[in-house]
mmCIF entry with sequence, helices, sheets and N, C-alpha, C, O atoms, coordinates in Angstrom:
data_MODEL
# 
_entry.id   MODEL 
# 
_entity.id                         1 
_entity.type                       polymer 
_entity.pdbx_number_of_molecules   1 
# 
_entity_poly.entity_id                      1 
_entity_poly.type                           'polypeptide(L)' 
_entity_poly.nstd_linkage                   no 
_entity_poly.nstd_monomer                   no 
_entity_poly.pdbx_seq_one_letter_code       
;(UNK)(UNK)(UNK)(UNK)(UNK)(UNK)(UNK)(UNK)(UNK)(UNK)(UNK)(UNK)(UNK)(UNK)(UNK)(UNK)
(UNK)(UNK)(UNK)(UNK)(UNK)(UNK)(UNK)(UNK)(UNK)(UNK)(UNK)(UNK)(UNK)(UNK)(UNK)(UNK)
(UNK)(UNK)(UNK)(UNK)(UNK)(UNK)
;
_entity_poly.pdbx_seq_one_letter_code_can   XXXXXXXXXXXXXXXXXXXXXXXXXXXXXXXXXXXXXX 
_entity_poly.pdbx_strand_id                 A 
# 
loop_
_entity_poly_seq.entity_id 
_entity_poly_seq.num 
_entity_poly_seq.mon_id 
_entity_poly_seq.hetero 
1 1  UNK n 
1 2  UNK n 
1 3  UNK n 
1 4  UNK n 
1 5  UNK n 
1 6  UNK n 
1 7  UNK n 
1 8  UNK n 
1 9  UNK n 
1 10 UNK n 
1 11 UNK n 
1 12 UNK n 
1 13 UNK n 
1 14 UNK n 
1 15 UNK n 
1 16 UNK n 
1 17 UNK n 
1 18 UNK n 
1 19 UNK n 
1 20 UNK n 
1 21 UNK n 
1 22 UNK n 
1 23 UNK n 
1 24 UNK n 
1 25 UNK n 
1 26 UNK n 
1 27 UNK n 
1 28 UNK n 
1 29 UNK n 
1 30 UNK n 
1 31 UNK n 
1 32 UNK n 
1 33 UNK n 
1 34 UNK n 
1 35 UNK n 
1 36 UNK n 
1 37 UNK n 
1 38 UNK n 
# 
_struct_asym.id          A 
_struct_asym.entity_id   1 
# 
_struct_conf.conf_type_id            HELX_P 
_struct_conf.id                      HELX_P1 
_struct_conf.pdbx_PDB_helix_id       AA1 
_struct_conf.beg_label_comp_id       UNK 
_struct_conf.beg_label_asym_id       A 
_struct_conf.beg_label_seq_id        18 
_struct_conf.pdbx_beg_PDB_ins_code   ? 
_struct_conf.end_label_comp_id       UNK 
_struct_conf.end_label_asym_id       A 
_struct_conf.end_label_seq_id        29 
_struct_conf.pdbx_end_PDB_ins_code   ? 
_struct_conf.beg_auth_comp_id        UNK 
_struct_conf.beg_auth_asym_id        A 
_struct_conf.beg_auth_seq_id         18 
_struct_conf.end_auth_comp_id        UNK 
_struct_conf.end_auth_asym_id        A 
_struct_conf.end_auth_seq_id         29 
_struct_conf.pdbx_PDB_helix_class    1 
_struct_conf.details                 ? 
_struct_conf.pdbx_PDB_helix_length   12 
# 
_struct_conf_type.id          HELX_P 
_struct_conf_type.criteria    ? 
_struct_conf_type.reference   ? 
# 
_struct_sheet.id               AA1 
_struct_sheet.type             ? 
_struct_sheet.number_strands   2 
_struct_sheet.details          ? 
# 
_struct_sheet_order.sheet_id     AA1 
_struct_sheet_order.range_id_1   1 
_struct_sheet_order.range_id_2   2 
_struct_sheet_order.offset       ? 
_struct_sheet_order.sense        parallel 
# 
loop_
_struct_sheet_range.sheet_id 
_struct_sheet_range.id 
_struct_sheet_range.beg_label_comp_id 
_struct_sheet_range.beg_label_asym_id 
_struct_sheet_range.beg_label_seq_id 
_struct_sheet_range.pdbx_beg_PDB_ins_code 
_struct_sheet_range.end_label_comp_id 
_struct_sheet_range.end_label_asym_id 
_struct_sheet_range.end_label_seq_id 
_struct_sheet_range.pdbx_end_PDB_ins_code 
_struct_sheet_range.beg_auth_comp_id 
_struct_sheet_range.beg_auth_asym_id 
_struct_sheet_range.beg_auth_seq_id 
_struct_sheet_range.end_auth_comp_id 
_struct_sheet_range.end_auth_asym_id 
_struct_sheet_range.end_auth_seq_id 
AA1 1 UNK A 11 ? UNK A 14 ? UNK A 11 UNK A 14 
AA1 2 UNK A 34 ? UNK A 37 ? UNK A 34 UNK A 37 
# 
loop_
_atom_site.group_PDB 
_atom_site.id 
_atom_site.type_symbol 
_atom_site.label_atom_id 
_atom_site.label_alt_id 
_atom_site.label_comp_id 
_atom_site.label_asym_id 
_atom_site.label_entity_id 
_atom_site.label_seq_id 
_atom_site.pdbx_PDB_ins_code 
_atom_site.Cartn_x 
_atom_site.Cartn_y 
_atom_site.Cartn_z 
_atom_site.occupancy 
_atom_site.B_iso_or_equiv 
_atom_site.pdbx_formal_charge 
_atom_site.auth_seq_id 
_atom_site.auth_comp_id 
_atom_site.auth_asym_id 
_atom_site.auth_atom_id 
_atom_site.pdbx_PDB_model_num 
ATOM 1   N N  . UNK A 1 1  ? 77.006 86.825  101.616 1.00 0.00 ? 1  UNK A N  1 
ATOM 2   C CA . UNK A 1 1  ? 78.419 86.976  101.479 1.00 0.00 ? 1  UNK A CA 1 
ATOM 3   C C  . UNK A 1 1  ? 78.714 88.232  102.287 1.00 0.00 ? 1  UNK A C  1 
ATOM 4   O O  . UNK A 1 1  ? 78.314 89.319  101.868 1.00 0.00 ? 1  UNK A O  1 
ATOM 5   N N  . UNK A 1 2  ? 79.397 88.134  103.427 1.00 0.00 ? 2  UNK A N  1 
ATOM 6   C CA . UNK A 1 2  ? 79.682 89.327  104.164 1.00 0.00 ? 2  UNK A CA 1 
ATOM 7   C C  . UNK A 1 2  ? 81.138 89.671  104.146 1.00 0.00 ? 2  UNK A C  1 
ATOM 8   O O  . UNK A 1 2  ? 81.513 90.679  104.745 1.00 0.00 ? 2  UNK A O  1 
ATOM 9   N N  . UNK A 1 3  ? 81.986 88.910  103.504 1.00 0.00 ? 3  UNK A N  1 
ATOM 10  C CA . UNK A 1 3  ? 83.425 89.256  103.591 1.00 0.00 ? 3  UNK A CA 1 
ATOM 11  C C  . UNK A 1 3  ? 83.650 90.476  102.637 1.00 0.00 ? 3  UNK A C  1 
ATOM 12  O O  . UNK A 1 3  ? 83.107 90.575  101.537 1.00 0.00 ? 3  UNK A O  1 
ATOM 13  N N  . UNK A 1 4  ? 84.469 91.348  103.150 1.00 0.00 ? 4  UNK A N  1 
ATOM 14  C CA . UNK A 1 4  ? 84.831 92.584  102.418 1.00 0.00 ? 4  UNK A CA 1 
ATOM 15  C C  . UNK A 1 4  ? 86.164 92.458  101.924 1.00 0.00 ? 4  UNK A C  1 
ATOM 16  O O  . UNK A 1 4  ? 86.970 91.742  102.518 1.00 0.00 ? 4  UNK A O  1 
ATOM 17  N N  . UNK A 1 5  ? 86.480 93.105  100.861 1.00 0.00 ? 5  UNK A N  1 
ATOM 18  C CA . UNK A 1 5  ? 87.832 93.177  100.294 1.00 0.00 ? 5  UNK A CA 1 
ATOM 19  C C  . UNK A 1 5  ? 88.415 94.620  100.867 1.00 0.00 ? 5  UNK A C  1 
ATOM 20  O O  . UNK A 1 5  ? 87.882 95.703  100.627 1.00 0.00 ? 5  UNK A O  1 
ATOM 21  N N  . UNK A 1 6  ? 89.399 94.469  101.528 1.00 0.00 ? 6  UNK A N  1 
ATOM 22  C CA . UNK A 1 6  ? 90.112 95.689  101.997 1.00 0.00 ? 6  UNK A CA 1 
ATOM 23  C C  . UNK A 1 6  ? 91.020 96.389  101.015 1.00 0.00 ? 6  UNK A C  1 
ATOM 24  O O  . UNK A 1 6  ? 91.660 95.733  100.192 1.00 0.00 ? 6  UNK A O  1 
ATOM 25  N N  . UNK A 1 7  ? 91.092 97.709  101.081 1.00 0.00 ? 7  UNK A N  1 
ATOM 26  C CA . UNK A 1 7  ? 92.130 98.259  100.139 1.00 0.00 ? 7  UNK A CA 1 
ATOM 27  C C  . UNK A 1 7  ? 91.610 98.538  98.775  1.00 0.00 ? 7  UNK A C  1 
ATOM 28  O O  . UNK A 1 7  ? 90.423 98.776  98.554  1.00 0.00 ? 7  UNK A O  1 
ATOM 29  N N  . UNK A 1 8  ? 92.566 98.499  97.840  1.00 0.00 ? 8  UNK A N  1 
ATOM 30  C CA . UNK A 1 8  ? 92.234 98.724  96.478  1.00 0.00 ? 8  UNK A CA 1 
ATOM 31  C C  . UNK A 1 8  ? 92.736 97.604  95.642  1.00 0.00 ? 8  UNK A C  1 
ATOM 32  O O  . UNK A 1 8  ? 93.852 97.669  95.126  1.00 0.00 ? 8  UNK A O  1 
ATOM 33  N N  . UNK A 1 9  ? 91.978 96.609  95.494  1.00 0.00 ? 9  UNK A N  1 
ATOM 34  C CA . UNK A 1 9  ? 92.472 95.347  94.845  1.00 0.00 ? 9  UNK A CA 1 
ATOM 35  C C  . UNK A 1 9  ? 92.818 95.532  93.355  1.00 0.00 ? 9  UNK A C  1 
ATOM 36  O O  . UNK A 1 9  ? 92.307 96.408  92.656  1.00 0.00 ? 9  UNK A O  1 
ATOM 37  N N  . UNK A 1 10 ? 93.736 94.627  92.920  1.00 0.00 ? 10 UNK A N  1 
ATOM 38  C CA . UNK A 1 10 ? 94.124 94.641  91.492  1.00 0.00 ? 10 UNK A CA 1 
ATOM 39  C C  . UNK A 1 10 ? 92.873 94.354  90.525  1.00 0.00 ? 10 UNK A C  1 
ATOM 40  O O  . UNK A 1 10 ? 91.974 93.578  90.848  1.00 0.00 ? 10 UNK A O  1 
ATOM 41  N N  . UNK A 1 11 ? 92.899 94.978  89.439  1.00 0.00 ? 11 UNK A N  1 
ATOM 42  C CA . UNK A 1 11 ? 91.785 94.724  88.501  1.00 0.00 ? 11 UNK A CA 1 
ATOM 43  C C  . UNK A 1 11 ? 92.365 93.945  87.279  1.00 0.00 ? 11 UNK A C  1 
ATOM 44  O O  . UNK A 1 11 ? 93.310 94.397  86.633  1.00 0.00 ? 11 UNK A O  1 
ATOM 45  N N  . UNK A 1 12 ? 91.777 92.789  86.995  1.00 0.00 ? 12 UNK A N  1 
ATOM 46  C CA . UNK A 1 12 ? 92.150 92.008  85.811  1.00 0.00 ? 12 UNK A CA 1 
ATOM 47  C C  . UNK A 1 12 ? 91.286 92.309  84.680  1.00 0.00 ? 12 UNK A C  1 
ATOM 48  O O  . UNK A 1 12 ? 90.073 92.149  84.813  1.00 0.00 ? 12 UNK A O  1 
ATOM 49  N N  . UNK A 1 13 ? 91.776 92.730  83.575  1.00 0.00 ? 13 UNK A N  1 
ATOM 50  C CA . UNK A 1 13 ? 90.970 92.896  82.315  1.00 0.00 ? 13 UNK A CA 1 
ATOM 51  C C  . UNK A 1 13 ? 91.410 91.907  81.260  1.00 0.00 ? 13 UNK A C  1 
ATOM 52  O O  . UNK A 1 13 ? 92.528 91.934  80.745  1.00 0.00 ? 13 UNK A O  1 
ATOM 53  N N  . UNK A 1 14 ? 90.453 91.024  80.967  1.00 0.00 ? 14 UNK A N  1 
ATOM 54  C CA . UNK A 1 14 ? 90.741 89.934  79.972  1.00 0.00 ? 14 UNK A CA 1 
ATOM 55  C C  . UNK A 1 14 ? 90.268 90.469  78.529  1.00 0.00 ? 14 UNK A C  1 
ATOM 56  O O  . UNK A 1 14 ? 89.071 90.619  78.282  1.00 0.00 ? 14 UNK A O  1 
ATOM 57  N N  . UNK A 1 15 ? 91.215 90.729  77.650  1.00 0.00 ? 15 UNK A N  1 
ATOM 58  C CA . UNK A 1 15 ? 90.915 91.103  76.292  1.00 0.00 ? 15 UNK A CA 1 
ATOM 59  C C  . UNK A 1 15 ? 91.483 92.473  76.112  1.00 0.00 ? 15 UNK A C  1 
ATOM 60  O O  . UNK A 1 15 ? 91.190 93.445  76.809  1.00 0.00 ? 15 UNK A O  1 
ATOM 61  N N  . UNK A 1 16 ? 92.441 92.458  74.971  1.00 0.00 ? 16 UNK A N  1 
ATOM 62  C CA . UNK A 1 16 ? 93.191 93.764  74.703  1.00 0.00 ? 16 UNK A CA 1 
ATOM 63  C C  . UNK A 1 16 ? 92.502 94.554  73.536  1.00 0.00 ? 16 UNK A C  1 
ATOM 64  O O  . UNK A 1 16 ? 93.179 95.317  72.847  1.00 0.00 ? 16 UNK A O  1 
ATOM 65  N N  . UNK A 1 17 ? 91.243 94.388  73.322  1.00 0.00 ? 17 UNK A N  1 
ATOM 66  C CA . UNK A 1 17 ? 90.678 95.039  72.194  1.00 0.00 ? 17 UNK A CA 1 
ATOM 67  C C  . UNK A 1 17 ? 90.323 96.535  72.545  1.00 0.00 ? 17 UNK A C  1 
ATOM 68  O O  . UNK A 1 17 ? 90.849 97.097  73.506  1.00 0.00 ? 17 UNK A O  1 
ATOM 69  N N  . UNK A 1 18 ? 89.496 97.094  71.806  1.00 0.00 ? 18 UNK A N  1 
ATOM 70  C CA . UNK A 1 18 ? 89.251 98.495  72.149  1.00 0.00 ? 18 UNK A CA 1 
ATOM 71  C C  . UNK A 1 18 ? 88.525 98.681  73.491  1.00 0.00 ? 18 UNK A C  1 
ATOM 72  O O  . UNK A 1 18 ? 88.862 99.603  74.234  1.00 0.00 ? 18 UNK A O  1 
ATOM 73  N N  . UNK A 1 19 ? 87.542 97.837  73.822  1.00 0.00 ? 19 UNK A N  1 
ATOM 74  C CA . UNK A 1 19 ? 86.896 97.912  75.078  1.00 0.00 ? 19 UNK A CA 1 
ATOM 75  C C  . UNK A 1 19 ? 87.699 97.604  76.355  1.00 0.00 ? 19 UNK A C  1 
ATOM 76  O O  . UNK A 1 19 ? 87.583 98.212  77.419  1.00 0.00 ? 19 UNK A O  1 
ATOM 77  N N  . UNK A 1 20 ? 88.554 96.547  76.096  1.00 0.00 ? 20 UNK A N  1 
ATOM 78  C CA . UNK A 1 20 ? 89.531 96.127  77.192  1.00 0.00 ? 20 UNK A CA 1 
ATOM 79  C C  . UNK A 1 20 ? 90.571 97.160  77.523  1.00 0.00 ? 20 UNK A C  1 
ATOM 80  O O  . UNK A 1 20 ? 90.897 97.430  78.679  1.00 0.00 ? 20 UNK A O  1 
ATOM 81  N N  . UNK A 1 21 ? 91.101 97.754  76.391  1.00 0.00 ? 21 UNK A N  1 
ATOM 82  C CA . UNK A 1 21 ? 92.116 98.716  76.584  1.00 0.00 ? 21 UNK A CA 1 
ATOM 83  C C  . UNK A 1 21 ? 91.552 99.998  77.261  1.00 0.00 ? 21 UNK A C  1 
ATOM 84  O O  . UNK A 1 21 ? 92.175 100.589 78.143  1.00 0.00 ? 21 UNK A O  1 
ATOM 85  N N  . UNK A 1 22 ? 90.295 100.405 76.782  1.00 0.00 ? 22 UNK A N  1 
ATOM 86  C CA . UNK A 1 22 ? 89.588 101.521 77.330  1.00 0.00 ? 22 UNK A CA 1 
ATOM 87  C C  . UNK A 1 22 ? 89.381 101.265 78.973  1.00 0.00 ? 22 UNK A C  1 
ATOM 88  O O  . UNK A 1 22 ? 89.624 102.115 79.830  1.00 0.00 ? 22 UNK A O  1 
ATOM 89  N N  . UNK A 1 23 ? 88.972 100.157 79.183  1.00 0.00 ? 23 UNK A N  1 
ATOM 90  C CA . UNK A 1 23 ? 88.607 99.834  80.725  1.00 0.00 ? 23 UNK A CA 1 
ATOM 91  C C  . UNK A 1 23 ? 89.958 99.943  81.451  1.00 0.00 ? 23 UNK A C  1 
ATOM 92  O O  . UNK A 1 23 ? 90.067 100.622 82.472  1.00 0.00 ? 23 UNK A O  1 
ATOM 93  N N  . UNK A 1 24 ? 90.940 99.294  80.935  1.00 0.00 ? 24 UNK A N  1 
ATOM 94  C CA . UNK A 1 24 ? 92.232 99.182  81.595  1.00 0.00 ? 24 UNK A CA 1 
ATOM 95  C C  . UNK A 1 24 ? 92.714 100.601 81.772  1.00 0.00 ? 24 UNK A C  1 
ATOM 96  O O  . UNK A 1 24 ? 93.108 100.954 82.883  1.00 0.00 ? 24 UNK A O  1 
ATOM 97  N N  . UNK A 1 25 ? 92.709 101.414 80.781  1.00 0.00 ? 25 UNK A N  1 
ATOM 98  C CA . UNK A 1 25 ? 93.149 102.793 80.936  1.00 0.00 ? 25 UNK A CA 1 
ATOM 99  C C  . UNK A 1 25 ? 92.349 103.566 81.848  1.00 0.00 ? 25 UNK A C  1 
ATOM 100 O O  . UNK A 1 25 ? 92.930 104.262 82.681  1.00 0.00 ? 25 UNK A O  1 
ATOM 101 N N  . UNK A 1 26 ? 91.182 103.540 81.804  1.00 0.00 ? 26 UNK A N  1 
ATOM 102 C CA . UNK A 1 26 ? 90.246 104.371 82.727  1.00 0.00 ? 26 UNK A CA 1 
ATOM 103 C C  . UNK A 1 26 ? 90.464 103.912 84.189  1.00 0.00 ? 26 UNK A C  1 
ATOM 104 O O  . UNK A 1 26 ? 90.558 104.735 85.099  1.00 0.00 ? 26 UNK A O  1 
ATOM 105 N N  . UNK A 1 27 ? 90.541 102.568 84.391  1.00 0.00 ? 27 UNK A N  1 
ATOM 106 C CA . UNK A 1 27 ? 90.895 102.202 85.773  1.00 0.00 ? 27 UNK A CA 1 
ATOM 107 C C  . UNK A 1 27 ? 92.263 102.618 86.221  1.00 0.00 ? 27 UNK A C  1 
ATOM 108 O O  . UNK A 1 27 ? 92.432 103.093 87.344  1.00 0.00 ? 27 UNK A O  1 
ATOM 109 N N  . UNK A 1 28 ? 93.230 102.452 85.381  1.00 0.00 ? 28 UNK A N  1 
ATOM 110 C CA . UNK A 1 28 ? 94.605 102.951 85.798  1.00 0.00 ? 28 UNK A CA 1 
ATOM 111 C C  . UNK A 1 28 ? 94.612 104.454 86.080  1.00 0.00 ? 28 UNK A C  1 
ATOM 112 O O  . UNK A 1 28 ? 95.296 104.931 86.985  1.00 0.00 ? 28 UNK A O  1 
ATOM 113 N N  . UNK A 1 29 ? 93.857 105.161 85.307  1.00 0.00 ? 29 UNK A N  1 
ATOM 114 C CA . UNK A 1 29 ? 93.897 106.688 85.546  1.00 0.00 ? 29 UNK A CA 1 
ATOM 115 C C  . UNK A 1 29 ? 93.102 107.039 86.767  1.00 0.00 ? 29 UNK A C  1 
ATOM 116 O O  . UNK A 1 29 ? 93.213 108.137 87.312  1.00 0.00 ? 29 UNK A O  1 
ATOM 117 N N  . UNK A 1 30 ? 92.312 106.108 87.184  1.00 0.00 ? 30 UNK A N  1 
ATOM 118 C CA . UNK A 1 30 ? 91.535 106.301 88.505  1.00 0.00 ? 30 UNK A CA 1 
ATOM 119 C C  . UNK A 1 30 ? 92.344 105.831 89.812  1.00 0.00 ? 30 UNK A C  1 
ATOM 120 O O  . UNK A 1 30 ? 91.922 105.950 90.962  1.00 0.00 ? 30 UNK A O  1 
ATOM 121 N N  . UNK A 1 31 ? 93.587 105.275 89.436  1.00 0.00 ? 31 UNK A N  1 
ATOM 122 C CA . UNK A 1 31 ? 94.394 104.816 90.569  1.00 0.00 ? 31 UNK A CA 1 
ATOM 123 C C  . UNK A 1 31 ? 94.388 103.386 90.882  1.00 0.00 ? 31 UNK A C  1 
ATOM 124 O O  . UNK A 1 31 ? 95.033 102.966 91.843  1.00 0.00 ? 31 UNK A O  1 
ATOM 125 N N  . UNK A 1 32 ? 93.665 102.575 90.094  1.00 0.00 ? 32 UNK A N  1 
ATOM 126 C CA . UNK A 1 32 ? 93.753 101.038 90.279  1.00 0.00 ? 32 UNK A CA 1 
ATOM 127 C C  . UNK A 1 32 ? 94.946 100.528 89.704  1.00 0.00 ? 32 UNK A C  1 
ATOM 128 O O  . UNK A 1 32 ? 95.497 101.078 88.750  1.00 0.00 ? 32 UNK A O  1 
ATOM 129 N N  . UNK A 1 33 ? 95.398 99.412  90.295  1.00 0.00 ? 33 UNK A N  1 
ATOM 130 C CA . UNK A 1 33 ? 96.464 98.622  89.637  1.00 0.00 ? 33 UNK A CA 1 
ATOM 131 C C  . UNK A 1 33 ? 95.843 97.654  88.731  1.00 0.00 ? 33 UNK A C  1 
ATOM 132 O O  . UNK A 1 33 ? 94.977 96.893  89.161  1.00 0.00 ? 33 UNK A O  1 
ATOM 133 N N  . UNK A 1 34 ? 96.244 97.625  87.431  1.00 0.00 ? 34 UNK A N  1 
ATOM 134 C CA . UNK A 1 34 ? 95.485 96.843  86.395  1.00 0.00 ? 34 UNK A CA 1 
ATOM 135 C C  . UNK A 1 34 ? 96.462 95.825  85.741  1.00 0.00 ? 34 UNK A C  1 
ATOM 136 O O  . UNK A 1 34 ? 97.609 96.146  85.431  1.00 0.00 ? 34 UNK A O  1 
ATOM 137 N N  . UNK A 1 35 ? 95.975 94.644  85.557  1.00 0.00 ? 35 UNK A N  1 
ATOM 138 C CA . UNK A 1 35 ? 96.587 93.634  84.741  1.00 0.00 ? 35 UNK A CA 1 
ATOM 139 C C  . UNK A 1 35 ? 95.763 93.389  83.503  1.00 0.00 ? 35 UNK A C  1 
ATOM 140 O O  . UNK A 1 35 ? 94.604 92.981  83.589  1.00 0.00 ? 35 UNK A O  1 
ATOM 141 N N  . UNK A 1 36 ? 96.355 93.635  82.350  1.00 0.00 ? 36 UNK A N  1 
ATOM 142 C CA . UNK A 1 36 ? 95.562 93.495  80.925  1.00 0.00 ? 36 UNK A CA 1 
ATOM 143 C C  . UNK A 1 36 ? 96.184 92.254  80.295  1.00 0.00 ? 36 UNK A C  1 
ATOM 144 O O  . UNK A 1 36 ? 97.394 92.202  80.076  1.00 0.00 ? 36 UNK A O  1 
ATOM 145 N N  . UNK A 1 37 ? 95.387 91.300  80.016  1.00 0.00 ? 37 UNK A N  1 
ATOM 146 C CA . UNK A 1 37 ? 95.781 90.121  79.286  1.00 0.00 ? 37 UNK A CA 1 
ATOM 147 C C  . UNK A 1 37 ? 95.028 90.021  78.026  1.00 0.00 ? 37 UNK A C  1 
ATOM 148 O O  . UNK A 1 37 ? 93.843 90.351  77.985  1.00 0.00 ? 37 UNK A O  1 
ATOM 149 N N  . UNK A 1 38 ? 95.684 89.565  76.957  1.00 0.00 ? 38 UNK A N  1 
ATOM 150 C CA . UNK A 1 38 ? 94.991 89.366  75.720  1.00 0.00 ? 38 UNK A CA 1 
ATOM 151 C C  . UNK A 1 38 ? 94.436 88.083  75.531  1.00 0.00 ? 38 UNK A C  1 
ATOM 152 O O  . UNK A 1 38 ? 93.822 87.822  74.496  1.00 0.00 ? 38 UNK A O  1 
# 
């Protein structure tokens, strides 16, 4: 697979528990656009 994703793609986090919230917050603080779904 040689296709590359350009830019900074949106991150989808599935699950709003402790781990999901932590992952979403860390990614957002690092400058990623995050979608969090329960």
